[in-house]
N, C-alpha and C positions, 0 to 999 in steps of 0.2 A: 866568285860572286856569292855574296853571302844568302842564307836562308830568309825565308818569310817571317821568321819568328820574331816576336818581339824583342828578344834578348839574341837576335841573330848574327850582330855585326861582326863577331870575329870566326863565325862558322863559315866554312865554304861548301860543306856537303848537307844534303836534305836526308833525313831519315825517312826510312820507307814508313808507308802508312801503317802497318801492324806495330811498328817500333812505336810509333806515336802513341798508338792504341794502348799499348802496353804503360808505358810513361805517363798517361794521362789520369787526371782524377777528376774530370767534369762530370763523369757518369754519376758520381756520388757527392761530389763537393758542393754541387749547385743546389743540395740543400742549404747552404750557407749565403746563397744568393742575396737575401735581405741585410745579413748580417754584413756582408762584403760593402753594400751599398752604405748602410750606415756607418761603418768605419772609414769610409772613403769621404763620406760627407763631414765627417768630424776632423778628418785630416785637410781638407780643403778650408775649411773655416778656420784652421790654425794657420794655415799657408796665407791667408788672407789678413787675419790679425797680425802676424808677426811681419808682414810685409815682405815676405820671401817671394812672393808671387804678386804680380798687380792684383788689385781688386776687381778689374774687369775681368781677366781670366778666370779668377776664382769665382765669380758669380756666374760666368758663362759655364763653368765647369759643374758648380751646384745645381744650377738650373738643368743641365743634362742629366745628372745624376737622379735627380727628382723624376724627371720624363722616364729614365730608364726604370725607375722602381715602379713608376705605375704601369709600365709595360709589363714587367715581372708580374705585379698582381693581376694584371688582366691577361696573363698567360700568352703573351705575344712575344716572348723572347725567345730565341733560337741559340742553343750553345753549340759549340764545334769541339769535335777532338783536337783539331789542328791549333787551337788556342789552349790547350792543355788543363787549364783549370778555371775555377771560377774568378778567380782575379783578373785573368788575362782575357778571358771572355768579356767580363764586364767592362773592361778597358777598350776592347776592341769594339764594342757595341757604342759605348760612349764616343768612340773615335767618329764611329759612322753617324752619330747623332750632331756632334759639334764641331768636328774636324780636328786637325792636328793639335789644338791647344790642348785635347784630351791628355797628350803626353807628358803635359806639366805636371798632371796629378800625382806622378809617382815621384815629385822631388822629395827628397828627404825622408823616403821609405824605402822598404824590400817588400819582396813578396814573403821572406821570413817572418818579420813581424806583422805584416798584414795577415797571413795565415794563422799565425798565432792569436791575433786580435778575434778574428772571425771565430774560432774555434772556441776561445774564451766566452765571447758573446753567444755562441750557441749554446753552451753546457749552461751558462748562467739563465740565459732567457727559459730553459726547459725546467730547471730545479723547481721554480714555484710551482709548476704544472704537477709535478711528480709528487711535490710535498701535499700539494691540494687533495690527489687523490687518495694518497695515504690517509689522511685526515677524513674523508670520508668513511673510509673502510673503519677507522676507529670509531666514529659516531656509531656507524651500524652495529659494530661488536658492544658497544657500551649499551645501546639500545636492547640488543638480544640479552645482553647480561643481567640487565634490569628486570628484564621478563623471566628471568630463569635462575634468579638468586637460589631459590629453594628448589629446583630440580636436582634430583639425586643421580650421579652415575658414577662409575667404577673410576678410580684414578689409577694410573698404570706406572709401572716401573719394568723395564725389560719385558715390555707389552706382555706382562702378567699383573693380573688383579693385585693393588697394593693396598689402597685405602678409599673408601667413599669420598667423593668430593661434590661440590656444587657446580653443575653444568656453567653457571654463571661466572665461578672462578676460572674453570677452564678456558672460556671465551675472552676473561681479562687477562689472561696469561697471554695471548696473541696482541691483546690490545697493547701491552709493556713492550713486545718484540717491535710492534709496529712504531711505537713512540720513540725507541731508540733509532729507528730508520730514520724517522723524521729529523733527529737532532743530527744524524750523520750528513744528512744531505744539507741540512743547514748550516752545517759546519763546512761542507763540500764549497757551499757559496763563498766562503772567506777566501778560498784559493782560486776560483774562478773569476772574482771579483778583482783582478788584478790586470791593469792594462800593460801589453807589452808594447803597444804601438810607439814607435818612435825609437826604438832599438835598432832600427833597420836592419842590415843583412847578419851583424853580430857585434858591431864596434861602436854603434850610435853613428852620428851624421854630423858633418861640420856646418850644416844648416844650422841657424839659432832657432830650433823649433820650440814649441812649448808643450811640453808632455802633459804637464798638470792640466791645460785647457783642454786636450783632447780627451783625456782620462775623464773630466768633468761632463765634457758634452756626451762621452758614452755611457756615462752613468758608472764609472768604476771606481770604487772607494780607495785603491791603492794603485801603486806604479810600481813595476819591477826596478829594483835599484842596480840590477847589474844586466847589461845588454846580452851578453853571453848567455845567461839563464833566461833572460826572457823570451829568446826564440827557440831554445831547446828544451824548455820545461813542459811536460805533460803529466806532472803530478795531480793537477785537477782533474784531468781525464781517468786517471788510474783510480782517484778517489772515487770518482763518478761510478767508474765500473765495477770497484770494490763494492761500494755501497748497493749498488743495484744486484750485485751477486749475493748480498746478504740479505737485501729484501725478498729477491726470487727464492732463496732459502727459507725464509720464513712462509713465505706464500705456497711454497711447495710442501712443507711440512704439514700445513693445514690442509693443504689439498690431499695428501697421503692418507690422514686420517678421517678426511670427509669419503674417500674411498673405500675406506676400511668400514667405518661405521655405518655406511649405507648398504652393505653387502648382508647377503643373507644370514651369515653367521653371527653378525652384530644387531642389526636391524635397530640401530640407535636413531638414525636420521633418515630422512627422505629429502632428496632433491628434487626441485622443480623440474618438470617436463621441459622447460625453457632451457636448462644447462644440461640437458642428457640428451643420449641418442640412443636408436636401437640397434637391431641386428638384422643383416640382410637375409639370415637363414633362422635365427632363432626368435620366434614372435614374442617370447617373455621377456626378453631383456630390456633392461634400462640401464644404460651404461654412463659413467661419471666422465664423460669424455672432457669437458672443459676443465674439470679438475685435474686430470690426466694430461691435457696439453700444457696446462701452468707447471705442472711440476716437471713436465719434459723440457719446457722453454728454459728453465732453472739452467740446464747443462749449456745450454747455448749461450747465456750471458756469461756464465763462469768461463766459457770458451774465449771470449772477446777480451776478458779481464786477463787470461794466461797468455794470449797472443801479444797485448799490447806490453805486458811485462817482459815478455820475450823479445819484443823489438827493441825496447829501449834499455835491456840490461848491458850492452856492449856499445852503445852510441858514444863516440867521442865528442866533445863540444866543437861547434856548436849545432848548426842545423845540419841534417843530413837526410836524403832524400827518403830514408827508411821511416821518416815521421810521417809520411804520405799515408802510412798503415795505420795511423790513430784514429782516424775519422770513421771507416766504414762499421768498424765494431762498435763504435759509441752511438752512430746513428742507428744501427739495428737494434741496439739495446734501448734507446727510447722507442723506438717503433715496436718492440716488444713488449715492453715494461708498461706503457700508457694502457693499450687494451688488455693486457693482463689484470691490470689493477681494476678497471672497469668490469670486466667479466667476473673476478674474484668476489668484486662486492655485491653484484647482482644476484651471484649464486648462493653467497651465506645470507643475503638479505631475505630469499625466499626458501632457506632450508629449514625444514620442519623438524624439531626434535620429537621422537617417540618416548615421552617421558616415563610411560609403565615399563617400556622394555628395559630404559637405562636403569630405573630403580631395582626391577625385578633382578637384574645383571648383579646388585650387590648384597642379595639376599641368601645366596647360596654359594658365596665364594671365599669364605674365611677372612673378606678384608677388614672385618671387625677384629681381628687378631690383637691388633696394636691397642684398640681401645681395652680390652681385656688386661693386657700386660699393664697400661697405664694405670687401669683400674685396682690391679693388685699391688701395684706401687704404692699407691696412695693407702693401700691397708699395712704399709710396712713393710712388705716385702721387697727385698732389693731388687732393681728393675732387671740386672741381669738374671737373677734367679727366675723372677716373674716371666720373663723371656723364655726361658728353658722349660718353664712349666706350660705356658699357653703352646710352645712348640709341640710338646708330648701330645697336648689336649688335640691340635690340630691334626697331627697324625693319625691318633684314635679316630678322630670324625673321619678322615678321608677313608680309613679302613672300615667303618662301621656306618657311613654315610649318614653322619650325625654331624649337626652344625653347631657353632659354639652357643648359640641363643638356644640350644635344645638341650644342653645340659642341664640335669636336674639340679636343685638346691642342695639336695644332700650330696650328690657328688662334688659339688662347689664348696661345700661346707668340710669334704675332705682334704681339700686344697688348704683351705684356711677357714676357720671359723668365724673370722670377720667379714666375710663376703656375704651381703644381704641380699635381698631381693631388689634392690635398685640395679643390680648388675645387669638385669635384663633390659632396662631402660637405657644403659648406657651402651649396650650391643646393638641398638638398632640403628640402622644406616644414617637416618635423618638426624638423629642425636648425636651420633659420631662426628657428623659434618657441622651441625649447629655449634658444637662446643668448642670446635678449633678457632678461637677468635684471637690468637696470637698475631701480631702485626704481620699482615700480608698472607694470613691463613685463609682456610677455605669456609671457615665459619661465617653464618648469614651476616652478622653484623660486619665482620670484616670485610667480605666483599662487597656490601653495601656502601663502606666507607670507601673501597678501591673505587667503585662506580662514580660517587660523588667527588672525589679528588679528579677523576678522569674529566667528568664534566666541566669542572673550573677550568682544568687545563686546556680543553679543547674550546672554551669560550673566547 
């Protein structure tokens, strides 16, 4: 006696329930129910157009699928482990809806190309939402940068004070990172936007199907040219997870700095109460929990990327059950990414810079050392020699608690008689920032140009 499975004709034994549960994917791939029905509707329309099935049967199947989709949206569908996955669950529900004619829906296709189609549609449908959320963050950053072009803060290398910069310039650096994220996800769509439907199990089908028709129905711009590749390719999912990992890394870097800048030691920014929490024992605490959570969730997304790469690395062509492991990590990444982007935007849009603290931090830190070296170079002293001179002055200043701007003119004249009173203007933090207007620099004019260019692109 065969099993009750839809594929059970050649099987004589029924797996125990716990084995079925281990092999089933319905607990997570039900998230693709809409995409599965969408793919089936396109397939049955093609079966009707090509005359592979009688028009009457196709119309009955299509009406049944529309009814099932409405039940899905109404929350009335019940999925079972016995039917393994979303495809067989939908087919079983359709059979209950319209009878045995539902079995004709699977003519000319396999679950292999069906699941690949569903997964392509799932990723393709969610990429625009992610891109939209990133662009909202970009707009917030541009607005904040415009408000803070002339806000001065220390720039860092090796987490040591390096040179004073514009806070607006700092914010635009993250705008640029997110711009590349958008570009990566847009390119990701090129590979998500390929139709595997019609590849069947691995070798195509003897039925006279029309793959161009189903691709057009589903909004795909391309079709896989090789059936083996069509059912086994998950590059588009790997690209998505890779892009998501890079995006989370960018969010995490910003969140790390927010956590530092808001600490007692820095006091450069203050987070809104809406995005912080307190302590159960320490009444004074204001913890950057949302920033820390986003930072922490980057590891979660990285794990999904490494997991799928590891799954794919040894798979022979074509379809293997291992590919069932492609979805949970991708679904969880979407579930992680979208709220993280929303929280991040809310957090930075309400972030208050403490401008006086930022500027004060540039006044006693020797971050104007490069300005003095550049100044000496303009007076004819070779830059390498000027670098050495300023290094000695910094060392003396550290030993005597004397800043570069506090060096007397007589002391400067001992270095070079060409040094004039204008050196003190050059050593001011705001002047040091304002003058750096090379393309992409932190100078006020340069930052305003970056902002203007960004506004045009965001439009």
